[in-house]
VOBAPA-523569 format. One line per field, with one value per residue (C-alpha): residue number from 0; x, y, z. Coordinates in Angstrom, 2 decimals, always signed. Example, Ala and Ser with C-alpha at 12.3 -4.5 7.8 and 13.67 -1.06 7.14 Angstrom:
BEGIN
k <- 0;1
east <- +12.30;+13.67
north <- -4.50;-1.06
up <- +7.80;+7.14
REM end
This chain:
BEGIN
k <- 0;1;2;3;4;5;6;7;8;9;10;11;12;13;14;15;16;17;18;19;20;21;22;23;24;25;26;27;28;29;30;31;32;33;34;35;36;37;38;39;40;41;42;43;44;45;46;47;48;49;50;51;52;53;54;55;56;57;58;59;60;61;62;63;64;65;66;67;68;69;70;71;72;73;74;75;76;77;78;79;80;81;82;83;84;85;86;87;88;89;90;91;92;93;94;95;96;97;98;99;100;101;102;103;104;105;106;107;108;109;110;111
east <- -12.84;-15.47;-15.48;-15.55;-13.10;-12.11;-10.93;-7.22;-5.61;-2.73;-4.62;-5.17;-2.43;+0.08;-2.58;-4.11;-0.84;+0.10;-2.81;-1.95;-2.92;-3.76;-4.20;-4.11;-5.07;-3.87;-5.91;-7.08;-10.53;-9.92;-8.40;-10.54;-8.54;-8.99;-12.75;-12.79;-10.76;-13.23;-15.82;-13.03;-11.78;-15.32;-15.92;-12.63;-13.14;-16.40;-14.68;-11.48;-12.75;-9.42;-7.67;-8.13;-8.80;-8.45;-8.36;-6.22;-7.77;-4.61;-6.49;-8.30;-6.53;-4.75;-5.75;-2.72;+0.23;+2.30;+1.51;+2.73;+5.97;+6.46;+5.76;+6.45;+3.63;+4.17;+0.99;-2.55;-3.93;-1.03;-1.67;+0.43;+0.22;+1.23;+1.85;+2.12;+3.48;+5.91;+5.37;+5.46;+4.46;+3.71;+1.61;+0.96;-2.23;-5.62;-5.47;-8.19;-10.18;-8.62;-5.08;-5.85;-7.28;-4.12;-1.84;-3.77;-3.54;+0.20;+1.13;-1.26;-3.05;+0.07;+1.42;-1.48
north <- +3.98;+1.51;+1.50;-2.31;-5.05;-6.73;-10.29;-10.34;-13.25;-13.98;-12.50;-9.04;-8.79;-6.71;-4.27;-4.05;-3.30;-0.64;+1.52;+4.91;+3.46;-0.19;-2.42;-6.19;-8.57;-12.15;-14.77;-18.38;-19.88;-21.66;-18.59;-16.99;-13.72;-13.55;-13.89;-11.25;-8.92;-9.07;-6.65;-4.22;-4.21;-3.73;-0.77;+0.99;+0.45;+2.39;+5.22;+5.46;+5.49;+6.79;+3.60;+0.29;-2.62;-6.28;-9.71;-12.54;-15.87;-17.93;-21.22;-21.23;-23.75;-22.23;-18.62;-17.31;-19.49;-16.60;-14.49;-17.33;-17.49;-13.74;-13.48;-15.74;-15.57;-16.89;-15.41;-14.88;-12.41;-10.41;-6.96;-5.16;-1.44;-0.48;+2.97;+2.99;-0.56;-0.08;-2.15;+0.40;-1.65;-5.21;-5.95;-9.43;-10.27;-8.62;-4.83;-3.04;-0.35;+2.63;+1.43;+0.59;+4.09;+5.60;+3.50;+4.56;+8.20;+7.94;+6.02;+7.26;+10.45;+12.35;+11.83;+13.66
up <- -4.97;-3.96;-0.17;-0.24;+0.65;-2.61;-3.16;-3.96;-5.80;-8.16;-11.11;-9.66;-7.00;-8.98;-10.20;-6.72;-4.92;-7.50;-6.35;-4.84;-1.42;-0.76;+2.27;+1.79;+4.61;+4.13;+5.93;+6.04;+6.63;+9.95;+11.62;+14.34;+14.38;+10.58;+10.95;+13.70;+11.44;+8.53;+10.02;+10.94;+7.34;+6.05;+8.36;+7.61;+3.86;+4.09;+5.97;+3.89;+0.32;-1.07;+0.08;-1.69;+0.69;-0.18;+1.38;+0.03;+0.98;+1.22;+1.79;-1.59;-3.83;-6.80;-6.13;-4.22;-5.28;-6.63;-3.57;-1.32;-3.31;-2.99;+0.76;+3.73;+6.27;+9.77;+11.25;+10.01;+9.55;+8.20;+6.77;+4.18;+3.44;-0.13;-1.56;-5.38;-5.40;-2.52;+0.62;+3.44;+6.45;+7.54;+10.60;+11.95;+13.80;+13.95;+14.02;+15.98;+14.16;+15.95;+15.31;+11.68;+11.16;+12.72;+10.50;+7.40;+8.46;+9.14;+6.00;+3.33;+4.18;+5.25;+1.72;+0.04
REM end
């Protein structure tokens, strides 16, 4: 895997979430917790290269319409953890690095 945080949108969402292990953070531009979460995602992506990390920019016109229809978000950021296309866990709000690493360990690495 790349060790980077990828852009997720309607075009690649299904393929992205079908990965053996994927984390998608949904956010909007004017959200301070979303902006504070970005460096955490970037750091964990470098450390957990077997997990695919992505960010869905829900504010970009026309890029996430189908995603919005599929999920109802009350809080940004919201993070989804997918295992082979199955949504395992939803977390609302910014997740600190240590907790995010623990959640990845519990949900993905134990299954290897």
